[in-house]
C-alpha positions in Angstrom: 133.4 182.7 93.9 134.3 186.0 96.0 133.6 184.1 99.4 133.5 180.7 100.9 130.9 181.0 103.3 128.3 183.8 103.4 125.0 184.6 105.9 121.9 186.4 104.9 119.6 186.7 107.4 116.1 188.4 108.1 112.6 187.2 109.4 111.1 187.0 106.0 107.6 187.6 107.5 106.4 187.5 105.2 109.1 186.6 101.8 109.0 189.6 99.1 110.5 189.9 95.7 113.3 192.0 97.3 114.4 189.5 99.7 114.6 186.8 96.5 116.7 189.3 94.4 118.8 189.8 97.5 119.2 185.6 98.4 120.1 185.3 94.3 122.9 188.0 94.6 124.2 186.7 98.0 124.2 183.1 96.4 126.2 183.9 93.1 129.1 185.2 95.4 129.6 182.3 97.6 130.4 178.6 97.6 128.1 178.3 100.7 125.2 180.6 101.5 123.4 180.0 105.3 120.1 182.0 104.7 118.9 182.5 108.6 115.4 182.5 109.2 114.7 184.4 112.8 111.3 183.3 114.5 109.6 184.1 117.6 106.7 182.3 118.9 103.8 184.7 119.2 105.5 187.6 117.6 104.9 186.7 113.8 102.0 186.8 111.0 103.4 183.9 109.5 104.8 180.6 110.8 108.2 179.4 110.7 107.4 176.1 109.1 106.1 178.4 106.2 108.3 180.9 105.9 110.6 177.9 105.4 108.9 176.3 103.0 108.6 179.4 100.8 112.2 180.2 100.3 112.9 176.1 100.2 110.5 176.6 97.2 111.9 179.6 95.8 115.8 178.4 95.8 115.6 174.8 95.4 117.4 175.3 92.3 120.7 176.8 93.9 122.3 173.8 95.5 124.7 176.2 97.5 121.4 177.4 100.2 121.2 176.5 103.3 118.3 177.6 105.5 118.5 177.3 109.4 115.8 178.1 111.6 117.3 180.4 114.7 114.8 181.9 117.5 114.7 184.7 119.6 113.2 185.4 122.5 112.4 189.1 122.4 108.6 189.9 123.5 108.2 192.1 121.0 109.8 193.9 118.3 110.9 197.0 120.3 112.8 194.5 122.7 114.6 192.8 120.0 115.6 195.8 118.2 118.1 196.6 121.4 122.1 195.0 121.7 121.1 192.1 123.4 119.0 190.3 121.8 121.2 191.3 117.9 124.4 189.9 119.9 122.6 186.9 121.3 121.2 186.3 117.8 124.8 186.7 116.1 126.1 184.1 118.5 123.3 181.8 118.2 124.0 181.9 114.2 128.0 181.5 114.5 127.2 178.6 116.3 124.9 177.1 114.0 127.2 177.8 111.1 130.2 176.5 113.0 132.6 177.4 110.5 134.0 180.9 109.9 131.6 183.2 107.9 133.6 185.1 105.4 130.4 187.4 104.3 127.3 188.7 105.8 125.0 190.5 103.6 122.2 193.0 104.4 120.0 195.8 102.8 121.3 199.6 102.6 118.3 200.2 105.5 121.3 199.3 107.7 124.1 201.1 106.1 125.7 203.5 108.7 124.1 202.1 111.8 127.6 199.9 112.2 125.0 197.2 113.4 126.3 194.2 111.3 130.0 195.7 111.7 129.6 195.2 115.4 128.8 192.0 115.3 130.4 190.5 112.3 133.9 192.8 111.2 137.0 191.8 111.1 136.4 188.4 110.7 133.2 189.2 108.0 132.9 191.6 105.1 129.7 193.4 105.7 128.2 193.5 101.7 125.0 195.7 101.3 122.3 195.5 98.6 120.4 198.5 97.6 116.9 198.3 99.5 115.1 200.6 97.1 116.0 198.4 94.1 112.7 196.7 94.8 110.7 199.0 96.6 108.6 197.0 99.4 109.0 196.0 102.7 107.8 193.3 105.0 106.2 195.9 107.2 104.0 197.1 104.3 102.6 193.6 103.4 101.6 193.0 106.7 99.8 196.5 106.6 97.9 195.4 103.3 98.9 192.9 101.2 97.1 193.5 98.0 98.3 196.8 97.5 101.7 194.7 97.5 100.9 192.1 95.4 102.7 192.1 92.5 106.1 192.0 95.3 104.9 188.8 96.8 106.3 185.1 95.5 103.7 183.1 94.0 104.5 180.3 96.4 103.4 182.6 99.3 100.1 184.1 97.7 97.6 181.3 98.5 98.5 182.3 102.3 96.7 185.3 101.5 94.3 184.9 99.1 90.9 185.0 100.0 87.9 182.2 99.3 84.6 183.3 98.5 82.4 180.4 98.6 79.0 180.6 96.5 76.1 178.8 98.0 72.4 178.2 97.4 69.8 175.9 96.6 69.2 174.0 92.8 69.4 176.6 90.1 69.7 179.8 92.0 72.4 181.0 90.0 75.5 179.7 91.3 77.7 178.5 88.4 76.8 181.6 86.6 77.7 184.4 89.1 81.1 182.5 90.5 82.1 182.5 86.5 80.9 186.0 86.3 82.6 187.2 89.4 86.0 185.2 88.5 86.0 187.4 84.8 85.4 190.5 87.3 88.3 190.6 89.6 90.7 188.7 86.9 91.3 185.5 88.9 90.0 181.7 88.8 87.2 179.8 90.2 86.6 176.4 91.2 83.3 174.9 89.4 80.7 172.2 90.7 82.2 168.9 90.7 78.8 167.3 91.0 77.6 168.6 88.2 79.7 166.6 85.9 79.4 163.2 87.8 75.6 163.8 87.6 75.3 163.6 84.2 77.9 160.4 84.3 75.1 159.1 86.3 72.1 159.7 84.2 70.3 162.1 86.7 70.2 162.9 90.5 67.7 160.0 91.3 70.5 157.5 89.4 73.0 158.8 91.4 75.1 156.2 94.0 77.2 156.9 97.6 80.1 156.3 95.6 79.1 159.2 93.6 79.2 161.4 96.4 82.4 160.1 97.7 84.0 161.2 94.4 82.2 164.9 94.5 83.6 165.7 98.0 87.2 164.5 97.5 88.0 165.7 93.8 86.1 169.0 94.9 88.3 169.9 97.9 91.4 168.7 95.7 90.4 171.4 92.7 89.8 174.0 95.3 93.5 173.4 96.7 94.9 173.3 93.5 92.8 176.3 92.1 93.8 178.5 95.1 97.8 178.1 93.9 97.4 180.2 91.1 94.6 182.9 92.0 94.6 186.5 92.0 94.2 187.5 95.4 90.7 186.0 95.7 89.1 182.3 94.4 85.5 181.6 94.1 84.2 178.1 94.9 80.9 176.8 93.7 79.3 175.3 96.4 81.0 172.8 98.7 80.5 170.0 101.0 77.8 170.9 103.3 75.7 171.3 99.6 76.8 168.0 98.6 75.8 166.5 102.4 72.0 167.8 101.5 72.1 166.1 98.2 73.3 163.0 99.6 70.7 163.2 102.3 68.0 164.2 99.8 68.8 161.4 97.2 70.3 158.1 99.4 68.2 156.1 100.9 69.9 153.5 103.2 71.0 155.0 106.5 74.6 153.3 106.4 75.0 154.7 103.2 74.0 158.5 104.8 76.2 157.9 107.6 79.0 156.9 105.2 78.5 160.3 103.4 78.0 162.4 106.4 81.2 161.3 108.0 83.2 162.2 105.0 81.3 165.5 104.1 81.8 166.9 107.8 85.7 165.7 108.0 86.0 168.0 104.5 83.8 170.5 106.4 85.7 170.7 109.5 88.9 172.0 107.3 87.2 173.9 105.1 87.6 177.9 105.4 86.0 180.8 103.8 86.2 184.3 104.0 83.1 185.3 102.9 80.0 183.0 102.0 77.1 184.2 99.6 74.1 182.4 100.0 71.7 182.7 96.7 68.4 182.9 97.5 65.7 181.0 94.9 64.5 184.1 93.6 65.5 183.9 89.8 63.9 181.3 87.1 64.1 177.7 88.0 65.9 176.5 84.8 65.0 172.3 84.0 68.1 171.4 82.2 67.6 167.6 82.4 68.9 166.4 85.4 67.4 168.5 88.3 64.5 167.5 90.9 61.0 168.3 90.2 60.4 167.9 94.0 63.3 170.4 94.7 61.6 172.9 92.0 58.0 172.0 93.8 59.4 173.7 96.9 62.6 175.8 96.3 62.2 178.2 99.8 61.8 174.5 101.7 64.9 172.8 100.3 67.0 176.2 100.4 66.2 176.8 104.1 67.4 173.2 104.7 71.1 174.2 103.4 70.6 176.9 105.5 70.1 174.5 108.2 73.2 172.9 107.7 75.1 175.8 107.2 74.0 176.8 110.5 74.4 173.6 112.2 77.9 173.9 110.9 78.6 177.3 112.6 79.0 178.8 108.9 78.0 182.8 108.9 76.7 183.8 105.5 74.9 186.3 103.8 72.4 186.3 101.6 71.5 187.6 98.3 68.6 188.1 96.2 66.9 189.5 93.3 67.8 189.4 89.9 71.0 188.4 88.0 72.4 192.2 87.9 71.3 192.6 91.4 73.2 189.7 92.5 76.2 190.4 91.0 76.1 193.7 92.2 75.8 192.9 96.1 78.1 190.4 95.7 80.7 193.0 94.6 79.8 195.2 97.6 79.7 192.6 100.2 83.0 191.3 98.6 84.7 195.0 99.3 82.9 195.4 102.4 84.1 192.2 104.2 87.3 191.5 102.6 88.2 195.2 101.4 89.1 193.7 98.3 87.6 195.7 94.7 88.0 195.9 90.9 90.1 199.7 90.8 93.7 198.4 90.2 
């Protein structure tokens, strides 16, 4: 090891692969490396808690790294880039580390500015890493994240991944469209949990309260897991509001309906989707042996009941009708219009 104690700091807003390269190199040169996250409430795109866990997750295998948080109180970036705040920040860092800092690591974008030398020399060596080796910046990521997707560490990607919910009445092609869109966008999807549970029960009419509880909980967990490995966008087949509709449609006991409603509402309150596509009942109803003949007889009525539940929970949605090709094309158009994501890589 060349140095006993080193320091590498930044806002890491957000963390990117360039930061990771520098942290790895700095850690390999020091017995102890302090990674300093500079944060300021109200001036950042990501919270300090997120950035802390991102760096911690990426670097947990490097036992000589310690992460510390240093607050700055500048009202904006321009104010921060003044001598006062840089000097105050250096004093706060030295106080927090509380031991001689042998090396300060930074990017070559500061080379020639004398910024770090004026704050840390001669007590500390200032070591520069080539900023152009990984051609990305947090500023550019904040401008448009998807142009820089390959430079975003896997642990950070769920924060930026867009979620598209596909909902609608029974046998409106939700599962088919979700799978087709996931293929088209080279990503993954969350399939409807209710189908498996319904098949296990034997039919919709034989489902019990506990089945709906399981659907609600398992579906949310599957969504939380799937987003970790998604490529910019995650497609979700149905949600807690749809499950709420079916619990009210199939259960008869008031107490059971109340319990299902409570759980569905709790999950709905934490659900967030960037785009909701509602499929109108304009394709042929396919009876697979588990679907309701009552719904089949009046598809428009029950489709509108699901819409009413979405409206009650203040969920905005876009309706899609037509045949399967028209639905697929319209979904792609809406994804580009609302999310700015297309299939041109």
